[in-house]
N, C-alpha and C positions, 0 to 999 in steps of 0.2 A: 484595794482599787487598783484596777488595771491602767497601764500606761494609757490606753487609748480613751478610758474615761476621764483621766485626769487631764488629758489633752483637751477633750470635749468640753469638760468643765472648765478648764481656763479660758477657751475661747467664749464660753457662756458668761463667764466672770467680766471680762473684757466687753463684751456687748453690753451687759448689764451696767457696768460703770458709765459707757458712752451715753445710754438712755436715760440714767439717773442724772447725769450733769446737765442733759439738756431740759429734763424735768425741773432741776433745780433752777435754771436759768428762767422757765416759765413760770415757776411759783415766785420767783422773786420779783417779778413784774408784777404779778397779782397782789402780793403782799406789802407794795409801796404804801407810804401813808396818803390817807386823803386830805388835800389841801383846804383849809379852812376857808379860804376865798373862792373854793369851788362852789358856783350857784346852784346847789340842788336843794330840794327840799328837806325837812327834817326826817321824815319817815324814810326817804331815799338815803339820806345821809346814814342813818342807823343801819340801812340794810347794807350798805357799803362798808360800814365798820365791822358789820357781823361778817360779811364776806371775807374781809381783809384778816379778821382773826381764824377764820377756816383755813385761808392760805396760807398763814402763818403757821399753823400746826401741821399742814401738809408739808411746808417747807422744812420745819424741824425732822420730821420723820424721813424726808428725802435725804437730808444732810446724815442723819444717822445711818441709813442704807447705805449712802455712799461711803461713809467710813468704814462700816463692816465690810463692804466689798474690797474695798482696798488693803484691808487686814487680810481677807482671804486669800487675796492674790499673791500678798507677799507669803504667805504661810502654804500655798498649794504643793510646793516642791517637797514640804517635810513629810517624813514618813508617817507621822501622826494625824496628818490632814484627813479629815473625812471620818475621823472617831469622834464620838460624842464628848464635850468637854465635862459633862458632869459624870456619866456612867462609863466611860471608856468604850462602850460599844460601836460597831461600825453605823455610820448614818447612811440611810439608803441612798444610791446613786439618784434615784428619781427626785428624792427630797432635795439634795444638793443642785440638782439641774433646774428645779422649780424655785429654790431660794438658794443661792450658792454662799450667801453670807451666814447661812446657818451653821452654828458650832455646837447644835444639841438635836439629839435624834427625837422623834416624835413624841415618844413616853415621856422624855425629861422635858420636852418643851411644855408639855401639858400640865406638869407639876407647879 
């Protein structure tokens, strides 16, 4: 990985961290419990509970992504950064730009 690619990727990771943190704040608002004294109908309450469950799953995914992005940011200056953690081959720069938290190449991620 060239120095220019590494610098661009570092900027991409910082940008992704900021957007993921904003996403987490939005998802936390949607994942709040539904108050039992909220006067909505039974079907509406069931729909709200279901929506809350979906929001909680998205929140967990976003938090996991944020954690992986922060790990990638701490490792970006290591010489081994950009190599697959499974097979050791280089991960394509396009994959890293799309998913900067990736630690596996496409082939190993599909396994």
